[in-house]
C-alpha positions in Angstrom: 157.9 125.5 56.3 161.4 123.7 55.0 164.3 125.3 57.0 166.5 125.2 54.4 166.2 126.3 50.5 167.5 125.7 47.3 171.1 126.8 46.6 171.9 126.4 50.5 175.4 124.5 51.2 174.8 121.5 53.9 176.7 118.7 55.4 175.5 115.8 56.7 175.8 116.0 60.7 178.1 113.3 61.8 180.0 113.1 65.0 183.2 112.5 63.2 185.2 114.6 60.8 184.4 112.7 57.7 180.8 113.8 56.1 179.4 114.4 52.6 178.6 118.0 51.8 177.2 119.7 48.6 174.0 121.7 47.4 170.6 121.4 47.4 169.3 120.9 44.2 165.9 119.7 44.9 163.4 119.1 48.1 160.0 117.2 48.8 157.7 116.6 51.9 157.1 112.9 52.8 156.5 110.8 55.6 159.2 109.8 57.6 158.5 106.6 58.9 161.9 106.5 61.9 159.8 109.1 63.5 155.8 108.6 62.2 155.5 111.8 61.1 155.6 114.3 58.0 158.6 116.0 56.8 160.6 117.7 54.5 163.6 115.7 52.7 166.3 117.2 50.4 168.0 116.3 47.3 171.7 117.6 47.5 174.5 117.4 44.5 177.4 116.3 46.2 180.8 118.6 46.3 183.3 117.1 43.7 185.4 117.0 47.1 182.8 115.1 49.1 184.3 111.7 49.9 181.5 109.9 48.1 181.5 111.5 45.1 183.8 108.9 43.3 180.6 106.9 43.3 177.6 108.9 43.9 176.6 112.3 42.6 173.4 113.0 44.3 172.0 111.9 47.6 168.9 112.4 49.5 168.4 113.2 53.7 166.0 114.3 56.3 166.1 117.5 57.4 167.0 116.7 61.1 170.2 115.2 59.4 171.6 118.2 58.1 173.4 121.3 59.1 174.6 124.4 57.2 177.9 124.0 55.8 180.1 126.9 56.9 182.9 127.8 54.9 186.2 130.0 55.2 186.5 132.9 54.0 190.0 132.9 51.4 191.7 136.4 51.0 
């Protein structure tokens, strides 16, 4: 079963403060050569405020490279 669903807001895991984020618009099950097994891969529509949005609108990422985007409540 996939860990994330269509419409979930995610960001790439990173050791720095700069990362891209967006919303899941697709997913597929594919062979991941870096771990020699099949894994979920997600198609992510980047948020307009995401650092890479100026040159790319969508990207793909393996499930293990993503984490839920924690949003702050605006009062």
